[in-house]
Structure formats: C-alpha cells, structure tokens
C-alpha positions in Angstrom: 95.1 21.8 -102.6 96.9 25.2 -101.0 94.9 28.5 -101.3 97.0 31.6 -100.5 94.9 34.4 -99.2 91.8 33.7 -97.5 90.0 37.3 -98.2 86.7 37.9 -99.5 87.3 35.6 -102.8 90.3 33.3 -101.3 87.6 31.6 -98.5 84.9 31.0 -100.4 87.1 29.7 -103.1 89.0 27.4 -100.5 85.2 26.6 -99.1 84.0 25.8 -101.9 86.9 23.3 -103.0 86.7 21.4 -99.5 83.3 21.0 -100.2 83.6 19.1 -103.2 86.3 16.7 -102.8 89.7 18.2 -102.6 91.5 18.4 -99.0 92.5 22.2 -98.5 94.9 24.4 -96.6 94.0 27.8 -96.5 97.1 30.4 -95.5 96.7 33.7 -94.4 98.6 36.3 -92.2 95.9 37.3 -90.7 95.6 36.0 -87.0 92.1 36.3 -85.8 90.7 35.2 -89.8 93.0 31.7 -89.1 91.6 31.2 -85.8 88.3 32.0 -86.8 88.4 29.6 -89.9 89.8 27.0 -87.5 86.5 27.6 -85.4 83.9 26.8 -88.3 83.5 30.9 -88.1 84.2 33.6 -90.9 85.9 36.9 -90.7 83.6 38.8 -93.4 80.3 39.2 -94.7 79.2 37.0 -97.0 75.4 34.9 -97.6 76.0 31.1 -97.2 79.6 31.3 -96.7 79.5 30.5 -92.6 77.6 27.4 -93.6 79.7 26.6 -96.3 83.1 27.0 -93.9 81.5 25.6 -91.1 80.9 22.1 -92.8 84.5 22.1 -94.6 85.9 22.5 -91.3 83.8 20.1 -89.4 84.7 17.6 -92.2 88.4 18.3 -91.8 88.5 19.1 -95.8 89.3 22.6 -94.8 92.4 23.7 -92.4 93.9 27.1 -92.3 97.4 27.7 -91.3 99.9 31.1 -91.5 102.2 28.9 -93.6 102.1 26.9 -97.3 102.6 23.6 -97.1 103.0 20.6 -100.1 100.2 20.2 -102.4 98.5 18.8 -105.9 97.7 22.7 -106.9 98.0 25.8 -105.5 95.6 28.8 -106.1 97.0 32.2 -105.7 93.9 34.8 -104.3 95.6 37.9 -102.7 94.8 41.2 -103.1 96.2 43.7 -106.1 96.4 47.6 -104.6 97.8 50.1 -106.6 100.3 52.3 -106.0 100.0 56.2 -105.8 100.4 56.7 -109.6 97.4 53.9 -109.9 99.9 51.3 -111.8 99.3 47.6 -109.7 101.0 46.6 -106.5 101.9 42.9 -107.4 103.7 42.8 -104.4 101.5 40.2 -102.5 100.9 38.4 -106.0 105.1 38.1 -106.1 105.5 37.3 -102.6 102.3 34.5 -102.7 104.2 32.6 -105.7 107.2 33.0 -103.6 105.9 31.2 -100.6 105.1 28.1 -102.5 108.6 27.8 -104.5 109.5 25.7 -102.0 106.4 23.3 -101.8 106.1 22.8 -105.6 106.8 19.6 -107.3 106.4 18.0 -110.7 103.0 17.5 -112.0 101.6 20.8 -109.9 99.4 23.4 -110.9 99.6 27.0 -110.2 96.8 29.3 -110.4 96.2 32.6 -110.3 93.0 34.0 -109.1 94.3 37.3 -108.2 93.3 40.0 -110.8 96.5 41.2 -112.7 97.6 43.9 -115.6 98.2 41.9 -119.1 101.9 39.6 -119.1 101.7 39.3 -115.5 101.4 35.6 -115.7 104.4 35.3 -118.8 106.6 38.3 -117.7 105.8 38.0 -114.1 105.0 35.1 -112.3 106.7 32.1 -114.6 109.9 33.5 -114.2 109.9 33.2 -110.9 109.6 29.3 -111.2 112.1 29.3 -114.5 114.5 30.7 -112.5 114.2 27.7 -110.0 114.9 25.6 -112.8 110.7 24.2 -113.3 110.0 24.0 -117.3 106.6 26.1 -116.8 104.1 24.4 -119.0 105.7 20.9 -118.9 107.4 19.9 -115.7 104.6 22.2 -113.7 101.6 23.7 -115.5 100.3 27.6 -114.6 97.3 29.1 -115.7 95.5 32.5 -114.7 92.0 31.7 -113.8 90.4 35.1 -112.5 87.3 35.0 -110.3 84.0 36.6 -112.1 81.5 36.7 -109.1 79.3 39.5 -107.4 79.7 40.3 -103.2 76.7 39.0 -101.8 76.0 36.2 -104.6 79.7 34.6 -104.0 78.5 31.4 -103.1 75.9 30.7 -106.5 78.1 32.7 -108.7 81.3 30.8 -108.0 79.1 27.5 -108.9 77.2 28.7 -111.7 79.3 31.6 -113.6 81.1 30.7 -116.7 84.8 30.4 -115.8 87.7 31.7 -117.9 90.4 29.5 -117.9 93.8 30.8 -119.8 96.9 29.1 -119.2 100.3 29.7 -120.3 100.4 26.7 -122.8 97.6 24.6 -124.0 98.6 21.7 -121.5 98.6 24.5 -118.7 94.9 25.4 -119.5 93.2 21.9 -119.5 94.8 21.0 -116.2 93.6 24.0 -114.8 90.3 23.6 -116.9 90.4 20.0 -114.8 90.1 21.9 -111.4 87.3 23.6 -111.6 85.0 21.1 -113.2 84.9 19.8 -109.6 82.3 22.1 -109.5 81.4 24.5 -112.0 78.3 24.5 -113.6 78.8 27.0 -115.9 80.5 26.6 -119.3 84.7 26.4 -119.0 86.2 29.1 -121.4 89.6 28.0 -122.5 92.3 30.4 -123.5 95.7 31.9 -123.0 96.8 33.4 -120.3 97.2 36.8 -121.8 93.7 36.8 -122.8 92.5 35.8 -119.6 94.2 38.2 -117.9 92.5 40.9 -120.2 89.1 39.4 -120.5 88.6 39.8 -116.6 90.1 43.7 -117.0 87.8 44.5 -119.9 84.5 43.0 -118.0 84.9 45.5 -115.1 85.9 48.5 -117.4 83.1 47.8 -119.2 80.8 48.5 -116.3 82.9 51.6 -115.2 82.3 53.0 -118.3 79.0 52.8 -118.3 78.4 53.8 -114.8 80.3 57.2 -116.1 78.3 57.8 -118.7 75.1 57.6 -116.2 77.3 59.9 -113.5 77.8 62.0 -116.4 74.5 62.2 -117.4 73.5 63.1 -113.6 75.9 66.3 -113.8 74.5 67.5 -117.1 71.0 66.7 -115.7 71.5 69.1 -112.4 72.5 71.8 -114.8 69.7 71.2 -117.5 66.8 70.7 -114.2 66.3 67.1 -115.5 65.0 63.7 -113.8 68.0 61.8 -114.6 66.9 58.8 -113.5 63.8 59.0 -115.7 65.9 59.6 -118.7 67.4 56.4 -117.6 64.8 54.2 -117.4 63.2 55.4 -120.8 66.3 54.8 -122.4 66.7 51.6 -121.5 63.5 50.6 -123.0 65.3 50.7 -126.3 66.0 46.8 -126.9 70.0 47.8 -127.1 70.7 50.0 -124.5 71.6 49.5 -120.9 72.7 52.1 -119.0 73.7 51.7 -115.9 72.6 53.4 -112.5 74.8 56.6 -111.2 75.9 56.6 -107.8 78.5 58.8 -105.4 81.4 57.4 -106.9 82.5 53.8 -108.0 84.2 51.5 -105.2 85.4 48.3 -104.4 88.7 46.0 -105.4 87.4 45.3 -109.4 85.6 48.6 -111.0 87.8 51.1 -109.2 90.8 49.7 -110.0 91.1 46.8 -112.8 91.0 49.9 -115.2 94.3 51.3 -114.6 95.7 48.0 -115.3 94.9 48.6 -118.7 95.7 52.2 -118.6 99.3 51.5 -117.3 100.1 49.4 -120.3 98.6 51.4 -122.8 98.1 54.9 -121.5 98.3 56.6 -125.1 95.5 54.4 -126.4 93.5 54.1 -123.2 91.7 57.7 -124.0 87.9 56.6 -123.0 88.6 54.4 -120.5 90.9 57.0 -118.2 87.7 59.7 -118.6 85.4 57.0 -117.8 88.1 56.7 -114.4 88.4 60.5 -113.9 84.1 61.3 -114.1 83.6 58.2 -112.0 86.6 59.8 -109.5 84.6 63.0 -109.7 81.3 62.2 -108.0 82.3 62.6 -104.3 82.9 66.0 -105.1 80.0 66.6 -107.0 78.0 64.9 -104.2 79.7 67.1 -101.9 78.8 70.3 -103.6 75.2 69.4 -103.8 75.6 69.1 -99.8 77.0 72.2 -99.6 74.1 73.9 -101.5 71.4 72.4 -99.3 72.9 73.0 -96.3 75.0 76.0 -96.3 75.9 76.1 -92.6 79.4 74.3 -92.9 79.1 73.3 -88.8 75.9 71.7 -89.1 75.4 68.2 -88.4 75.2 65.8 -91.5 73.9 62.3 -91.4 76.1 59.5 -93.7 73.7 56.1 -94.0 76.2 53.9 -95.5 80.0 53.4 -95.9 80.5 50.1 -98.0 81.0 50.4 -101.8 77.7 49.2 -102.4 74.7 47.2 -100.7 74.5 44.4 -98.0 78.3 43.7 -97.5 81.2 44.7 -95.1 83.3 45.8 -97.6 84.6 49.5 -97.7 87.6 49.6 -99.8 87.7 52.1 -102.2 84.3 53.1 -101.3 83.3 56.8 -102.4 81.7 56.8 -99.1 85.2 57.2 -97.3 85.8 60.0 -99.5 82.9 61.9 -99.2 83.6 61.9 -95.4 87.1 63.1 -95.7 86.1 65.8 -98.0 82.6 67.0 -95.6 85.0 66.8 -92.4 87.2 68.7 -94.5 84.9 71.6 -94.8 84.0 71.4 -90.8 80.5 69.6 -90.6 80.0 67.4 -87.7 79.1 63.9 -88.8 77.1 61.3 -87.8 77.6 57.4 -89.2 75.2 54.5 -89.3 76.2 51.6 -91.7 74.8 48.1 -90.0 76.7 46.2 -92.3 80.4 47.6 -90.6 82.5 46.9 -87.7 83.6 49.6 -85.3 87.2 48.0 -85.6 87.0 49.0 -89.6 86.8 52.9 -89.1 88.6 55.0 -86.8 85.0 57.1 -86.0 82.4 56.1 -84.0 79.7 54.1 -85.3 76.4 54.7 -83.6 72.8 53.6 -83.9 70.5 55.0 -86.5 68.7 57.2 -84.0 72.4 58.1 -82.4 73.5 59.5 -86.0 70.3 61.6 -87.2 70.0 63.6 -83.7 69.7 66.8 -84.5 71.3 66.4 -88.0 70.0 68.9 -90.9 70.2 66.6 -93.6 70.7 62.5 -94.0 73.0 61.2 -96.8 72.2 57.8 -98.3 75.6 56.5 -99.7 74.9 53.1 -99.8 71.8 51.0 -101.0 71.8 48.6 -97.9 68.4 46.4 -97.1 68.1 48.4 -94.3 67.6 51.5 -95.9 64.7 50.5 -98.0 62.2 52.0 -95.1 63.8 54.0 -92.6 62.0 54.6 -89.5 60.3 58.2 -90.5 58.7 58.7 -87.0 62.5 59.0 -85.7 63.5 60.9 -88.6 60.4 63.7 -87.6 61.0 63.8 -84.2 64.8 63.9 -84.1 66.3 65.6 -87.0 66.7 69.2 -86.9 65.9 69.3 -90.6 63.8 66.9 -92.4 65.6 66.5 -95.4 66.9 63.3 -97.4 69.7 63.2 -100.2 69.6 59.4 -101.7 72.7 59.1 -104.0 71.2 55.0 -104.7 67.5 56.0 -105.1 67.2 53.3 -103.0 65.0 55.0 -100.1 61.0 54.5 -100.0 59.6 57.9 -98.1 55.6 58.1 -97.1 55.4 61.0 -94.9 55.0 64.4 -97.3 56.8 66.5 -94.6 59.9 64.7 -95.1 62.0 66.3 -98.0 63.5 64.1 -100.3 66.1 64.6 -103.4 67.9 61.9 -105.0 69.1 62.2 -108.6 66.0 62.5 -110.3 65.0 66.1 -108.6 68.5 67.0 -107.3 68.4 70.3 -109.8 65.0 71.8 -108.7 64.8 70.8 -104.7 68.5 72.1 -104.4 67.4 75.3 -105.8 64.4 75.6 -103.8 66.4 74.7 -100.7 68.8 77.6 -101.5 66.2 79.7 -101.7 64.6 79.0 -98.4 67.8 79.1 -96.8 67.7 82.9 -98.4 64.5 83.9 -96.7 
C-alpha cells in the first residue's frame, strides 16, 4: 500500500493498515515528518498514534518517503483547503493523483480519502487516469472512502466507526471494501462515489447547522438576559431534540470548510447551509464585542487560554481562537497566550506559561476546552491577575473561589451589564 499524505488522517490510516497485515509506504513532502516517522515517532498529537507508528516501523511494515512507488493499493489523504471565495482547492488532490499515475498497474485500487465536493471522483480524478488510457472501473478500480473520525479518538474510531465505500462502479466499491475489511469492525456501507462524497459533507454540515442554531440562541439570550446553556439543557430533555453546544466559532478542517463544498455546487439552493456558515463565522466578532464590554480599556492586558479549534488536540487550522486574537490585536489589547498542546513553531507570537499569560491581566478568555483548563490554579489567578475575571466561551472551567468573577454563556447578559456599571463607578 502507498499512502499519499501523512497528516492528521493519512498517518493514522497508514499506521493502522501497517499494523493489520499491509506493507505500507507513506509519502509526504514534510521533511521533519518523514524523519520522525522513520524513527517511530510522530509529528502530530493524537492519543495512541505513536505506539501504533512505533510498532509498525519496528516491524518494517511502515516506511515514510518523499515519493510514491509501486503498490497494489493507493490511498490519497491530502488536505483540501479552500480558495478566498470558499470554493474547494483541489490542487493537492490533483497533484497527489498525478504523482501516482506512473506507478499504477492493471488491477490496482485507488482510494481518495480526502474530503471533496460532489462529482470530484467522476469529473476530476477519473479523467486523470482515463487520459493515461486506463479503463477506470475495469483495468483499475477507483473509490471515495471519506474519513469519519474525531480528533483525539482517531485510532479507536478508525476501527469501530462504520465506513462509507463509494466506488465509481460496483466492482470498484467491492474492491475498496475488501481493503478496509482488513481492520474495520464497524459496518461497511457500500454506495456510489457521488453518494459517498455528499454523505461526508452532509455529516459535517448537519453539525455546523446545529451549532449555528445554538450560537444564534446565545446571541438572542444575551439580548434577553436568558441563560442559554440552561435553555439548551432543558430543550435536550425532549426525546427528539439534540441541540449542540455553542462556542466562540467553528474551526478545523471539516465543519468550517465542508459546507462550502456543497454551497459551491448549488449556491441558490443551499440557503440554510449558507446562513449557518454566516452565523458561525460571526461568533469571533461576537465574542470580541463581549470582551470590549467587559474590558473597556483597549490597552489592557487580556489572557487567551486555548488556540486550537477543539480541546485536547494541537490543531489550530481554521480555529476561531486565531480570528479572535487578530481582532483583539487590531483593537490594541495587550495579549498573553497559553496553550499546553500547541508548539511555539505553530504560531507567530510568544507562548508562555499559564502564569506568564495571566500576569497583570484584566480578563482571562477561555477559547478551547482542554482538560488542563477544567481546574485552573485559582491561587495564581487571585495573586497575579489585575482583575479576577474569567470569560469561558466553552463552559469547561470549574471555579471554586467566589472572589473570581466567572462569565460563560449562561450569565453573559447580566454580568456583562454589571461589569459595565462597575466600570462607570
């Protein structure tokens, strides 16, 4: 097997196959990643992954290289970012497919795991092979098998989650299904490439729309002085209601991007999807507006806790925290940063310790629900912060000392008003 792309999805996938009977060559252009993997180490944070990689490398079942080579099965797991107009940028997918063309032989299986817009397999990928005189679906077999895993639980979910297998024809579906049956214990769901493409996008779009509903409720509740989190909790007692949790925005390489892949194909008919994207995109600005009310002094120090788009990972892609930081910097606030999961080389500002981040701070903003933030050092908060104020956008912090003012989406309206009154006294 040859896996193109050794990032957050490609590396766990390659390692999983390598631990289940396949001889895997992983390909990436990241020099540090290739070096690390060949030493049995990892360049990304994911629970259980380093053990899996180390075992595979030690058994000579996994090797990382810079170029593809002959294989019986090729898996493309490269990113699909978006252009400035939010349409899908398929350059990485196209380049990856072209990089394996010279190695493909009759009977090979080609699988695209990268998230792609509908009809990409039929209209973009298949023609690349057809141009090389391959009879796609007969000489070689092509399928889309989208990843469906949650960062932080990828190793478990790769095995246990149901897997969608969408071939360009029936025999391609069957051939690709046999590949994943080597380790998947969940159901193998066989369909067409087009249905596989759309189902992956709709899974993430469903969540994006649901989060948008919760975020819109937060905005309404702030106006009406309602407890948004209590409203969600009460509504979710209904047997057919499952409102998601609100937050400072939506990030990552899935929820914040995938809906646009649908919108670009049917812009006039994706009104709800577009509205949900607009709502979630507005949350960083909404959070900043609340911060301005809580801390009117635009030159004051603010502490940011959490840079990643979700808790307990190191991925800052499309993170709303990064948008909030830019907005605060543009206003003029002095900012301290702390994230125990992010490496200094991932950002262009100084990442200090928790104590460094909160010294002389007038407000501590929690933007990511890392486990490390559940119980903060309250002694440090009381002794180091200028104003003992926490604004928790993820509802994850447990505060014991009543001398610390704590705001989340439950009491945002009332406490924000209180802070404004105090600032005038």
